[in-house]
C-alpha positions in Angstrom: -4.9 -7.5 -16.5 -7.7 -7.7 -14.1 -11.4 -7.2 -14.3 -12.6 -3.8 -13.4 -15.0 -3.8 -10.3 -18.6 -2.4 -11.3 -21.3 -1.7 -8.6 -24.8 -0.6 -8.9 -24.4 2.4 -6.3 -27.9 2.7 -5.0 -28.3 -1.1 -4.6 -24.8 -1.4 -2.9 -25.6 1.5 -0.5 -29.1 0.4 0.0 -28.1 -3.2 1.1 -24.9 -1.8 3.0 -22.6 -3.8 1.0 -18.8 -3.6 1.2 -16.1 -4.0 -1.4 -12.3 -3.9 -0.8 -9.3 -4.6 -2.5 -5.9 -3.4 -4.0 -4.9 -1.6 -7.0 -1.5 -0.9 -8.5 -0.6 2.6 -9.1 0.1 1.8 -12.6 -3.6 0.8 -13.0 -4.8 4.5 -12.4 -3.8 6.3 -15.7 -4.9 9.8 -14.8 -2.4 9.8 -11.7 0.6 9.3 -14.0 1.2 12.9 -15.1 1.5 13.8 -11.4 3.4 11.0 -10.3 7.4 10.4 -10.3 6.9 6.8 -11.0 4.3 4.0 -11.3 5.5 2.3 -8.2 3.2 1.5 -5.3 -0.1 0.0 -4.3 -3.3 1.5 -3.0 -5.6 -0.5 -0.5 -9.3 0.5 -0.7 -12.5 -0.2 0.9 -16.0 1.1 0.1 -18.9 0.5 2.3 -22.3 1.7 1.4 -25.0 2.7 3.8 -28.0 4.9 4.4 -28.4 7.7 7.2 -31.4 8.1 9.1 -33.0 10.3 6.6 -32.8 7.5 3.8 -30.1 9.3 2.0 -27.7 6.7 0.6 -24.0 7.1 0.6 -20.7 5.3 -0.1 -17.8 5.7 2.5 -14.5 5.5 0.6 -11.1 4.7 2.2 -7.8 4.4 0.4 -4.4 4.1 2.1 -1.1 3.5 0.2 2.0 5.3 -0.8 3.2 6.9 -4.1 6.0 8.9 -5.4 5.2 12.5 -6.4 7.6 15.1 -7.9 9.0 17.9 -5.4 8.1 21.0 -7.2 11.3 22.9 -5.6 14.0 20.2 -6.8 12.2 18.0 -9.1 13.2 14.9 -7.4 10.7 12.2 -6.3 9.5 12.1 -2.7 7.5 9.7 -0.8 3.8 10.5 -0.4 1.4 8.8 1.8 -2.2 8.6 0.8 -4.8 8.3 3.5 -8.4 9.2 2.5 -11.7 8.9 4.3 -14.4 10.4 2.6 -18.3 10.0 2.5 -20.0 10.5 -0.8 -23.8 10.9 -0.9 -25.4 9.5 -4.0 -28.0 11.5 -6.1 -30.1 10.1 -8.8 -31.1 13.4 -10.7 -29.0 13.9 -13.6 -30.0 17.5 -14.3 -28.9 18.8 -10.9 -27.0 21.9 -11.4 -24.5 23.3 -8.8 -27.1 25.3 -6.8 -29.6 22.5 -6.5 -26.9 19.9 -5.8 -25.7 21.9 -2.8 -29.5 22.5 -1.5 -30.1 18.9 -1.7 -27.5 17.8 0.8 -28.9 16.7 4.1 -28.8 19.0 6.9 -25.5 18.6 9.0 -23.8 17.0 5.9 -22.6 20.2 4.2 -19.0 18.8 4.5 -19.7 15.9 2.4 -19.4 15.6 -1.5 -22.4 14.1 -3.8 -21.8 12.1 -6.8 -24.3 11.0 -9.5 -25.6 7.3 -8.6 -24.8 5.1 -11.4 -25.9 1.5 -12.4 -22.5 0.7 -13.4 -20.3 2.7 -11.4 -16.6 1.9 -12.0 -14.9 1.6 -8.6 -11.3 2.3 -10.0 -12.3 5.4 -11.6 -14.0 6.4 -8.3 -10.9 5.9 -6.4 -8.7 7.6 -9.0 -10.9 10.7 -8.8 -10.8 10.8 -5.2 -6.8 10.1 -5.1 -6.4 13.2 -7.8 -8.5 15.4 -5.6 -6.8 14.6 -2.4 -3.3 15.3 -4.0 -1.5 18.7 -3.3 -1.1 20.9 -6.3 2.4 21.6 -5.6 4.2 19.0 -3.6 7.3 19.8 -1.8 9.7 18.2 0.7 9.7 19.3 4.3 11.6 22.6 5.1 15.4 21.5 5.2 14.7 18.1 3.4 14.7 19.3 0.0 17.8 18.8 -2.3 17.4 22.2 -4.2 17.5 24.0 -1.2 20.4 22.3 0.4 22.4 22.7 -2.7 21.6 26.3 -3.0 22.6 26.7 0.8 25.9 24.9 0.1 26.8 27.2 -2.8 26.2 30.2 -0.9 27.7 29.2 2.3 30.7 31.6 3.2 29.8 34.0 0.7 28.4 37.3 1.3 25.3 38.3 -0.8 27.2 41.5 -2.0 30.4 39.9 -2.6 30.0 40.1 -6.5 29.2 43.8 -6.1 32.0 44.6 -4.1 34.2 42.9 -6.7 32.7 44.7 -9.6 33.1 48.2 -7.7 36.9 47.3 -7.3 37.6 46.8 -10.9 
């Protein structure tokens, strides 16, 4: 077992620090329900900073591969994870959704905000971003799915109304 990295998010961002490493897919328990297996490793980098208005942020990058379950054939399929996101840090716990949206700096509406924490669990943050980046219903590319190929082989050479024609003749 390894120690979970914790950071003081505001201090980390204010000093422009950076942390990077690798985490096994098996070390992220909330992913297990949506993955085919626990194989794989994610590489991550978190870099803190401040914009010209003094707003602190964390730039989060995650790369790796995992196995998700195709929702057509229910077989495993390789899924690349390539995440790059900027998360602004907010220090007011009582922000409701409307205040949170109005507190985002101008020109940064496409970036999310998170609550600044003294003991921010890096792996929980990574896991949350990966889960949010996963497709709701992953599927193989058109023509690559085992279920679609099997169905096409079964129907090959058969007319869709052949069964009805057979019933009509009896």
